[in-house]
C-alpha angles and dihedrals in degrees: 000000000000119000107243123222119209097204138032109260126199097268091051092046091049092049092049093052089050091050091050091051091052092046089051089055089047090065089059091045092050091051090051093048092050087069090069109016126048113250102244092041088050091052093046094048090047091055092045093053092045094049090053090051090047092050091051093046093047091049092053091050095045094244110155112225100174104046117123109255102144091254097114099097093049091043092054088048096056091044091055092044091053093048092047091048093058094041091055092042096054094040091049092053088062089066107029137041126264090243093056092041095056092053092053094041091054093059082089094098090058092054089047091050092048093046098048090042089059103031111027117068113227096023102086114141123227130209099276091052092051089049088052092054091050091049092050092048090049088056090055092049090051093048092053098031094115090068099044101091110116108233103170142018091240089067088069088064092052092045091053092049094050091045086055089051090054090050090049091050090051091045090056091056092047091049090054092052099040103043140054088285089081088071100048132075121281088237093061092044091054091044090060092048096047098039097050094041093050091058095042096046095046090050091049090051090053094045093048092050097237117186092244120201103356110150108010118162131181088263092053092047088051091053089048091051089053089055096046100041106029102028107030096034110028104029097038090051089052091046094054091047089054093047090051094050107032137046106284096211092056093045091052091058088068091059088075085077092064099078090045090054086047091056091051092047091048090052093048099040105026102028090240115161120260117236115248089228095055095106091050089047092053090050092050093046091048090049091048093051091048092051093047092051098044114118113264116261116271112257114257116262114247115252115258 
């Protein structure tokens, strides 16, 4: 059984910031790949490549992925949640803007905080941590405030879809903490997620009649390889290890950094404009992460 930590230490915090930076770059990579590979096909192929890499890596390390440990129902659940998350996210982007989408997607830490507060013993949040989550989310809203004006009724459909994607992302993290998956290896947890989602997303792409690979170039394949190898294999494996060993609610607060890294990456790599409120956003997100990860207040001493 994994040794549980009750607080986020420096190595975990450093790893989470690194993961958020990579995930921010992934948003740019996904946008680039969309120019040559249909979105659901892209997501399904990414999971398929990553699950093959994970199987090879686990075999070399002697990690058993197919032993009976009563984790199959929970594993199927997180695979379906992951597939549904990406389906709702990509469909939602057909109706709403990227700026609106990122705000609704990054409600995920709130769903995680609520779920672990109710379902996972020892991970209840207190008032300062809830305040920290609100501060971090306010930072995201400020960073993307320029794109939050509602211009058409159809955007409400997209907003609802992306909000569902955020809920599904949070639900996946909760499922890992609150089910049998908390007692198995991070490799097997990720194997469930990637394997099930690869099949589901590829079938969805086929059923929806996506264009497929229609204008792929070496540059687009390079961006796809970054997604499949670095993001879906390396960083997801690290994320599930962190979730299994550290408080999920506190870890999720760090994910508010991801869209901010995405803004910076878009400005540097795609010449997208930087929001005027980015500095304020970074301050609020930093404050939120600090509040969420503060030690809980000492219990009051009984009166003598």
